[in-house]
C-alpha positions in Angstrom: 120.8 148.2 121.7 117.4 149.7 119.5 115.4 152.8 119.8 112.4 152.6 122.4 109.8 154.9 121.3 107.6 154.0 124.4 110.5 154.4 126.6 111.5 157.9 124.9 108.2 159.1 125.4 108.3 157.8 129.3 111.4 160.1 129.7 110.4 163.0 128.0 107.1 162.7 129.9 109.2 162.4 133.2 111.5 165.2 132.2 108.7 167.5 131.7 106.8 166.6 135.1 110.0 167.4 137.1 112.2 169.9 135.0 113.3 172.6 137.1 115.5 175.3 135.1 119.3 174.2 135.4 118.7 171.3 137.7 120.0 167.5 136.7 117.5 165.4 136.4 117.9 161.4 137.2 115.8 159.0 135.5 114.4 156.3 136.9 111.8 154.2 134.6 110.4 150.9 136.5 111.1 147.8 134.2 113.9 149.5 132.7 117.8 149.1 133.2 119.7 152.4 133.5 121.5 151.2 130.6 118.4 151.1 128.2 117.5 154.4 129.8 121.0 156.2 129.3 120.8 154.6 125.5 117.4 156.4 124.8 118.9 159.9 126.6 121.7 159.8 123.9 119.4 159.3 121.0 117.0 162.4 122.6 120.1 164.4 123.1 121.4 163.7 119.6 117.7 164.8 118.4 118.0 168.0 120.4 114.6 166.9 121.9 116.5 167.5 125.4 119.1 169.8 127.0 121.3 167.4 128.9 125.0 167.5 130.2 127.4 164.4 128.6 129.4 162.9 131.6 130.1 160.0 129.5 133.5 158.2 130.0 135.5 155.7 127.7 133.6 152.9 129.5 130.0 154.3 130.6 127.4 156.4 128.9 126.2 159.0 131.5 123.4 161.4 130.0 122.2 164.0 132.3 119.1 165.9 131.0 118.0 169.1 132.4 115.2 169.8 130.6 113.0 169.3 127.0 113.7 171.5 124.1 111.2 173.6 122.1 111.3 170.8 119.8 110.8 168.3 122.7 108.1 170.1 124.1 106.3 170.3 120.7 106.8 166.5 120.0 105.5 165.5 123.7 102.5 167.9 123.1 101.6 165.8 120.2 102.2 162.5 121.9 100.8 163.2 125.0 97.4 161.5 124.4 97.5 157.9 124.9 95.2 157.1 122.2 96.7 159.2 119.6 100.0 157.8 120.5 99.0 154.3 120.5 97.1 154.7 117.1 100.3 156.7 115.6 102.4 153.8 116.2 100.2 151.3 115.1 100.1 153.2 111.5 104.0 153.5 111.6 104.3 150.0 112.3 102.2 148.8 109.8 104.0 151.1 107.3 107.0 149.3 108.2 109.2 152.5 108.9 108.9 153.7 112.7 111.3 156.8 112.3 111.0 159.9 115.0 110.1 161.9 111.7 107.4 159.3 110.5 105.8 159.1 114.1 106.1 163.2 114.3 104.0 163.7 110.9 101.4 161.2 111.8 100.8 163.0 115.2 100.6 165.9 113.2 97.7 164.4 111.1 96.0 162.9 113.9 95.9 166.5 115.8 94.9 168.1 112.7 91.9 165.9 112.3 90.9 166.4 115.7 91.1 170.1 115.5 89.4 170.1 112.3 86.6 168.0 113.6 86.0 170.4 116.7 85.6 173.5 113.8 83.0 171.4 112.1 81.2 170.5 115.2 81.8 173.0 118.0 
């Protein structure tokens, strides 16, 4: 199974919207299977973007998220704006290397350009 950055973003948005300190969240995203969601949750946990319990067994993956980490909140803050997100994905795809780190750097550049533009034209 491959990384799905759109699904990752949707999962992170869902966690942020519903997180309560210590509460385990069940993630359901329309159009995606439990296996697809669980695989992306594994990646989010590995990348330390979420805090989650791992209830996986030898024959089943089960990651139960509770909240975003500091880094997860930072990434999601950058990725919140749909236009910025789509622009960053397009740039990364055009470069032929869509990784979390590249998306993060592109999103930082986009946010920096917007902020600098606001400073020039308040």
